[in-house]
C-alpha positions, -999 to +999 in steps of 0.1 A: +000+000+000+014+034-010+019+060+017-004+090+014+011+125+013-005+132+047+012+102+062+045+110+045+044+145+059+037+132+094+066+108+090+089+136+079+079+157+109+087+128+132+122+126+117+128+163+119+117+163+155+141+135+162+169+161+158+176+157+122+196+187+109+174+209+088+177+244+072+155+273+082+140+272+047+131+235+050+117+241+085+096+270+074+083+249+045+075+220+069+057+244+093+035+256+064+028+221+052+020+209+087-003+239+093-021+232+059-024+195+068-040+204+102-065+228+086-073+203+058-079+174+082-100+196+105-121+207+075-126+171+063-137+160+098-160+190+101-175+181+067-180+145+077-196+155+110-219+178+091-228+150+067-235+127+097-259+153+111-277+154+077-278+116+075-291+114+110-319+138+103-329+120+071-350+089+079-343+075+044-305+076+048-288+043+048-268+028+076-240+022+051-236+059+044-236+066+081-210+039+088-188+052+060-188+088+074-181+075+109-152+054+096-139+084+078-139+105+109-124+078+130-096+073+104-088+110+102-089+120+139-057+102+149-038+117+120-052+152+129-042+147+166-007+136+157-003+164+131-014+190+157+010+176+183+039+175+159+032+210+147+031+222+183+065+205+189+080+219+157+072+256+165+097+259+194+123+241+173+118+267+146+122+295+172+154+279+184+168+276+149+160+313+141+175+324+174+206+304+168+209+318+133+204+354+145+230+349+172+255+336+147+248+365+125+253+390+154+286+373+164+300+370+129+326+398+123+320+396+086+283+405+089+289+437+109 
């Protein structure tokens, strides 16, 4: 089974948080991608929850449709939770990298 882009990004975030060396540009890109992933997953879950409300209100809706939406939500939630957690852990790392870069710039006699 191929890895989805969402799972590949989550795996990449785990590696970076495991203290892999990364440039500020790469880190900034990862932060943007992680933020986009969180927003996308959140929107997908909200859409499924809205659909579940509609299906619940419709007496003619099938149990199969309800089960599919429930399964979708249950599948997405763990990924969303992990992506949120990784993003939260990555933000301090980004600040540390920026601070280190700025300190190096300030201490470098060739940049004065």
